[in-house]
MDTraj code that builds the backbone (N, CA, C; nanometers):
import mdtraj as md
import numpy as np

residues = "UNK UNK UNK UNK UNK UNK UNK UNK UNK UNK UNK UNK UNK UNK UNK UNK UNK UNK UNK UNK UNK UNK UNK UNK UNK UNK UNK UNK UNK UNK UNK UNK UNK UNK UNK UNK UNK UNK UNK UNK UNK UNK UNK UNK UNK UNK UNK UNK UNK UNK UNK UNK UNK UNK UNK UNK UNK UNK UNK UNK UNK UNK UNK UNK UNK UNK UNK UNK UNK UNK UNK UNK UNK UNK UNK UNK UNK UNK UNK UNK UNK UNK UNK UNK UNK UNK UNK UNK UNK UNK UNK UNK UNK UNK UNK UNK UNK UNK UNK UNK UNK UNK UNK".split()
xyz = np.array([
    [11.5470, 10.1473, 10.6242],
    [11.5005, 10.2064, 10.5008],
    [11.4999, 10.3587, 10.5143],
    [11.5320, 10.4232, 10.4067],
    [11.5321, 10.5693, 10.4045],
    [11.3928, 10.6239, 10.4375],
    [11.2895, 10.5579, 10.3863],
    [11.1532, 10.6055, 10.4117],
    [11.1178, 10.5932, 10.5597],
    [11.1717, 10.4925, 10.6281],
    [11.1457, 10.4796, 10.7713],
    [11.2043, 10.5978, 10.8471],
    [11.3225, 10.6419, 10.8079],
    [11.3850, 10.7567, 10.8717],
    [11.2984, 10.8802, 10.8487],
    [11.2547, 10.9001, 10.7242],
    [11.1699, 11.0154, 10.6906],
    [11.0409, 11.0138, 10.7718],
    [10.9798, 10.8961, 10.7878],
    [10.8530, 10.8843, 10.8596],
    [10.8705, 10.8660, 11.0099],
    [10.9969, 10.8690, 11.0566],
    [11.0298, 10.8524, 11.1997],
    [10.9761, 10.7210, 11.2549],
    [10.9967, 10.6155, 11.1781],
    [10.9576, 10.4808, 11.2196],
    [11.0870, 10.4007, 11.2339],
    [11.1570, 10.4259, 11.3433],
    [11.2861, 10.3617, 11.3672],
    [11.2827, 10.3016, 11.5074],
    [11.3041, 10.1724, 11.5160],
    [11.3015, 10.1023, 11.6434],
    [11.4135, 9.9995, 11.6473],
    [11.4630, 9.9718, 11.7667],
    [11.5567, 9.8614, 11.7845],
    [11.4789, 9.7319, 11.7671],
    [11.5485, 9.6259, 11.7298],
    [11.4818, 9.4961, 11.7149],
    [11.4225, 9.4536, 11.8485],
    [11.2939, 9.4179, 11.8476],
    [11.2298, 9.3781, 11.9734],
    [11.2875, 9.2470, 12.0269],
    [11.2914, 9.2371, 12.1589],
    [11.3452, 9.1178, 12.2250],
    [11.2361, 9.0305, 12.2870],
    [11.1145, 9.0839, 12.2982],
    [11.0036, 9.0094, 12.3587],
    [10.8789, 9.0249, 12.2727],
    [10.7781, 8.9406, 12.2981],
    [10.6492, 8.9511, 12.2279],
    [10.5852, 9.0877, 12.2541],
    [10.5948, 9.1365, 12.3778],
    [10.5350, 9.2649, 12.4121],
    [10.6022, 9.3790, 12.3354],
    [10.7351, 9.3782, 12.3272],
    [10.8067, 9.4804, 12.2516],
    [10.7690, 9.4732, 12.1039],
    [10.7570, 9.3515, 12.0530],
    [10.7216, 9.3341, 11.9115],
    [10.5833, 9.3902, 11.8832],
    [10.4885, 9.3653, 11.9724],
    [10.3528, 9.4177, 11.9550],
    [10.3532, 9.5707, 11.9601],
    [10.4326, 9.6290, 12.0499],
    [10.4416, 9.7750, 12.0592],
    [10.4963, 9.8335, 11.9291],
    [10.6047, 9.7764, 11.8780],
    [10.6667, 9.8255, 11.7547],
    [10.5692, 9.8123, 11.6373],
    [10.5025, 9.6984, 11.6277],
    [10.4071, 9.6774, 11.5180],
    [10.2949, 9.7806, 11.5245],
    [10.2394, 9.8030, 11.6422],
    [10.1321, 9.9014, 11.6578],
    [10.1778, 10.0415, 11.6217],
    [10.2986, 10.0773, 11.6643],
    [10.3528, 10.2095, 11.6324],
    [10.3715, 10.2251, 11.4817],
    [10.4197, 10.1217, 11.4147],
    [10.4389, 10.1277, 11.2697],
    [10.3059, 10.1441, 11.1973],
    [10.2057, 10.0698, 11.2393],
    [10.0727, 10.0803, 11.1775],
    [10.0208, 10.2232, 11.1914],
    [10.0338, 10.2802, 11.3119],
    [9.9840, 10.4169, 11.3343],
    [10.0661, 10.5198, 11.2573],
    [10.1972, 10.5144, 11.2685],
    [10.2825, 10.6163, 11.2067],
    [10.2796, 10.6104, 11.0543],
    [10.2643, 10.4909, 10.9975],
    [10.2614, 10.4780, 10.8525],
    [10.1205, 10.4934, 10.7948],
    [10.0209, 10.5065, 10.8825],
    [9.8837, 10.5267, 10.8359],
    [9.8260, 10.4054, 10.7657],
    [9.8665, 10.2857, 10.8067],
    [9.8159, 10.1636, 10.7434],
    [9.6691, 10.1473, 10.7809],
    [9.5832, 10.1369, 10.6797],
    [9.4393, 10.1342, 10.7030],
    [9.3765, 9.9967, 10.6851],
    [9.4526, 9.8991, 10.6344],
    [9.3953, 9.7660, 10.6201],
    [9.4353, 9.6827, 10.7416],
    [9.3616, 9.5754, 10.7704],
    [9.3917, 9.4963, 10.8893],
    [9.5357, 9.4439, 10.8869],
    [9.6015, 9.4557, 10.9993],
    [9.7380, 9.4051, 11.0139],
    [9.7393, 9.3020, 11.1261],
    [9.8118, 9.1956, 11.1055],
    [9.8245, 9.0926, 11.2085],
    [9.9716, 9.0772, 11.2453],
    [9.9954, 9.0235, 11.3634],
    [10.1304, 9.0089, 11.4139],
    [10.1636, 8.8609, 11.4266],
    [10.2678, 8.8180, 11.3596],
    [10.3144, 8.6796, 11.3689],
    [10.3740, 8.6581, 11.5072],
    [10.3765, 8.5325, 11.5512],
    [10.4395, 8.5039, 11.6796],
    [10.5912, 8.5188, 11.6657],
    [10.6609, 8.5229, 11.7772],
    [10.8025, 8.5589, 11.7781],
    [10.8892, 8.4661, 11.6935],
    [10.8482, 8.3422, 11.6747],
    [10.9245, 8.2489, 11.5919],
    [10.8981, 8.2633, 11.4426],
    [10.8053, 8.3514, 11.4046],
    [10.7726, 8.3784, 11.2639],
    [10.7221, 8.2561, 11.1875],
    [10.6419, 8.1739, 11.2520],
    [10.5947, 8.0520, 11.1866],
    [10.5083, 8.0813, 11.0632],
    [10.4258, 8.1853, 11.0678],
    [10.3424, 8.2195, 10.9521],
    [10.4278, 8.2673, 10.8367],
    [10.5234, 8.3533, 10.8670],
    [10.6127, 8.4037, 10.7623],
    [10.6879, 8.2881, 10.6979],
    [10.7349, 8.1939, 10.7792],
    [10.8085, 8.0797, 10.7256],
    [10.7181, 7.9897, 10.6401],
    [10.5943, 7.9726, 10.6829],
    [10.5021, 7.8840, 10.6108],
    [10.4486, 7.9457, 10.4822],
    [10.4254, 8.0773, 10.4825],
    [10.3571, 8.1410, 10.3695],
    [10.4363, 8.2513, 10.3016],
    [10.5574, 8.2724, 10.3420],
    [10.6397, 8.3811, 10.2887],
    [10.5591, 8.5111, 10.2905],
    [10.5171, 8.5519, 10.4095],
    [10.4326, 8.6689, 10.4272],
    [10.5046, 8.8020, 10.4108],
    [10.6347, 8.7999, 10.3930],
    [10.7093, 8.9252, 10.3771],
    [10.7936, 8.9149, 10.2533],
    [10.8068, 9.0110, 10.1707],
    [10.7356, 9.1380, 10.1830],
    [10.5906, 9.1241, 10.1392],
    [10.5078, 9.2146, 10.1885],
    [10.3648, 9.2126, 10.1559],
    [10.3443, 9.2252, 10.0058],
    [10.2461, 9.1538, 9.9568],
    [10.2067, 9.1637, 9.8161],
    [10.0553, 9.1497, 9.8073],
    [10.0010, 9.1999, 9.6991],
    [9.8586, 9.1830, 9.6701],
    [9.8497, 9.0943, 9.5467],
    [9.7655, 8.9930, 9.5541],
    [9.7449, 8.9023, 9.4419],
    [9.6001, 8.9096, 9.3974],
    [9.5777, 8.8952, 9.2666],
    [9.4441, 8.8769, 9.2103],
    [9.4474, 8.7409, 9.1421],
    [9.3531, 8.6564, 9.1791],
    [9.3416, 8.5227, 9.1202],
    [9.2208, 8.5241, 9.0278],
    [9.2400, 8.4830, 8.9032],
    [9.1295, 8.4877, 8.8071],
    [9.0381, 8.3667, 8.8231],
    [8.9337, 8.3616, 8.7420],
    [8.8327, 8.2557, 8.7543],
    [8.8863, 8.1169, 8.7204],
    [9.0021, 8.1084, 8.6533],
    [9.0645, 7.9786, 8.6255],
    [9.1633, 7.9386, 8.7353],
    [9.1737, 8.0226, 8.8390],
    [9.2645, 7.9935, 8.9487],
    [9.4083, 8.0341, 8.9218],
    [9.4295, 8.1151, 8.8180],
    [9.5641, 8.1605, 8.7839],
    [9.5897, 8.2990, 8.8423],
    [9.7153, 8.3296, 8.8711],
    [9.7508, 8.4610, 8.9216],
    [9.7387, 8.5616, 8.8074],
    [9.6437, 8.6535, 8.8216],
    [9.6193, 8.7554, 8.7193],
    [9.6968, 8.8834, 8.7495],
    [9.7381, 8.8999, 8.8748],
    [9.8119, 9.0199, 8.9145],
    [9.8900, 8.9899, 9.0410],
    [10.0126, 9.0369, 9.0443],
    [10.0973, 9.0269, 9.1636],
    [10.1626, 9.1638, 9.1802],
    [10.1353, 9.2289, 9.2919],
    [10.1906, 9.3626, 9.3129],
    [10.3401, 9.3553, 9.3415],
    [10.4030, 9.4681, 9.3357],
    [10.5400, 9.4816, 9.3839],
    [10.5337, 9.4737, 9.5366],
    [10.6480, 9.4544, 9.6036],
    [10.6453, 9.4500, 9.7505],
    [10.5837, 9.5773, 9.8086],
    [10.5018, 9.5582, 9.9102],
    [10.4332, 9.6717, 9.9707],
    [10.4994, 9.7178, 10.0979],
    [10.4467, 9.8238, 10.1494],
    [10.3294, 9.8950, 10.1002],
    [10.3606, 9.9907, 9.9849],
    [10.4890, 10.0211, 9.9627],
    [10.5231, 10.1213, 9.8620],
    [10.5024, 10.0708, 9.7196],
    [10.4952, 9.9398, 9.7002],
    [10.4733, 9.8843, 9.5677],
    [10.3273, 9.8670, 9.5322],
    [10.2360, 9.9005, 9.6247],
    [10.0940, 9.8871, 9.5978],
    [10.0480, 10.0038, 9.5112],
    [9.9962, 9.9729, 9.3946],
    [9.9499, 10.0744, 9.2993],
    [9.8014, 10.0509, 9.2716],
    [9.7124, 10.1290, 9.3343],
    [9.5687, 10.1074, 9.3185],
    [9.5218, 10.1036, 9.1735],
    [9.5830, 10.1871, 9.0876],
    [9.5399, 10.1907, 8.9476],
    [9.5687, 10.0566, 8.8786],
    [9.6858, 9.9995, 8.9067],
    [9.7211, 9.8693, 8.8473],
    [9.6289, 9.7603, 8.8999],
    [9.5982, 9.7650, 9.0294],
    [9.5078, 9.6674, 9.0881],
    [9.3692, 9.6784, 9.0260],
    [9.3215, 9.8004, 9.0079],
    [9.1898, 9.8207, 8.9471],
    [9.1855, 9.7633, 8.8058],
    [9.2902, 9.7862, 8.7271],
    [9.2949, 9.7325, 8.5908],
    [9.2966, 9.5797, 8.5932],
    [9.3748, 9.5213, 8.6839],
    [9.3825, 9.3753, 8.6931],
    [9.2484, 9.3163, 8.7341],
    [9.1818, 9.3801, 8.8294],
    [9.0501, 9.3315, 8.8713],
    [8.9505, 9.3410, 8.7565],
    [8.9554, 9.4498, 8.6822],
    [8.8642, 9.4666, 8.5674],
    [8.8857, 9.3568, 8.4640],
    [9.0121, 9.3225, 8.4381],
    [9.0430, 9.2158, 8.3410],
    [9.0006, 9.0786, 8.3938],
    [9.0123, 9.0586, 8.5258],
    [8.9847, 8.9265, 8.5834],
    [8.8362, 8.9012, 8.6064],
    [8.7569, 9.0081, 8.6129],
    [8.6135, 8.9914, 8.6385],
    [8.5418, 8.9394, 8.5145],
    [8.4305, 8.8709, 8.5351],
    [8.3509, 8.8253, 8.4204],
    [8.3058, 8.9431, 8.3354],
    [8.2791, 8.9192, 8.2086],
    [8.2325, 9.0225, 8.1164],
    [8.1073, 9.0879, 8.1722],
    [8.1055, 9.2196, 8.1673],
    [7.9896, 9.2939, 8.2157],
    [8.0040, 9.3423, 8.3586],
    [8.0903, 9.2810, 8.4362],
    [8.1122, 9.3255, 8.5743],
    [8.2124, 9.4402, 8.5720],
    [8.2070, 9.5250, 8.6736],
    [8.3010, 9.6367, 8.6774],
    [8.3489, 9.6597, 8.8203],
    [8.4588, 9.7309, 8.8301],
    [8.5151, 9.7677, 8.9594],
    [8.5081, 9.9189, 8.9698],
    [8.4430, 9.9670, 9.0725],
    [8.4380, 10.1107, 9.0972],
    [8.5657, 10.1513, 9.1689],
    [8.6163, 10.2687, 9.1368],
    [8.7402, 10.3164, 9.1964],
    [8.7315, 10.3156, 9.3486],
    [8.6158, 10.3485, 9.4051],
    [8.6003, 10.3534, 9.5510],
    [8.6115, 10.2146, 9.6141],
    [8.6020, 10.1085, 9.5346],
    [8.6107, 9.9726, 9.5872],
    [8.7548, 9.9278, 9.6031],
    [8.8502, 9.9981, 9.5434],
    [8.9906, 9.9601, 9.5483],
    [9.0595, 10.0506, 9.6484],
    [9.1083, 9.9919, 9.7577],
    [9.1753, 10.0671, 9.8622],
    [9.3223, 10.0292, 9.8644],
    [9.4149, 10.1291, 9.8641],
    [9.5585, 10.0969, 9.8664],
    [9.5969, 10.0288, 9.9949],
])
top = md.Topology()
chain = top.add_chain()
for i, resn in enumerate(residues, 1):
    res = top.add_residue(resn, chain, resSeq=i)
    for name in ("N", "CA", "C"):
        top.add_atom(name, md.element.get_by_symbol(name[0]), res)
traj = md.Trajectory(xyz[None], top)
């Protein structure tokens, strides 16, 4: 990705679990990712089971329906859109403070 070049986050594909953990940690640090990140095992069983890539943020409303689905992240995460979706999905009278929504 062009943004990876700009942010100097360029690595060869890891060949071992240890290399993969190093690359993941470096990406988290260099990209300034502030939310918890987890590392799938080398066979990508979680990704295969849950389609964990690309990252997305979902809001599920009180009827269990998807009220919001972000664009692929992290660049598709838009805090303002998430805040609006949360406000619409919350019961009447409840509110979301801007400080509660973290990109």
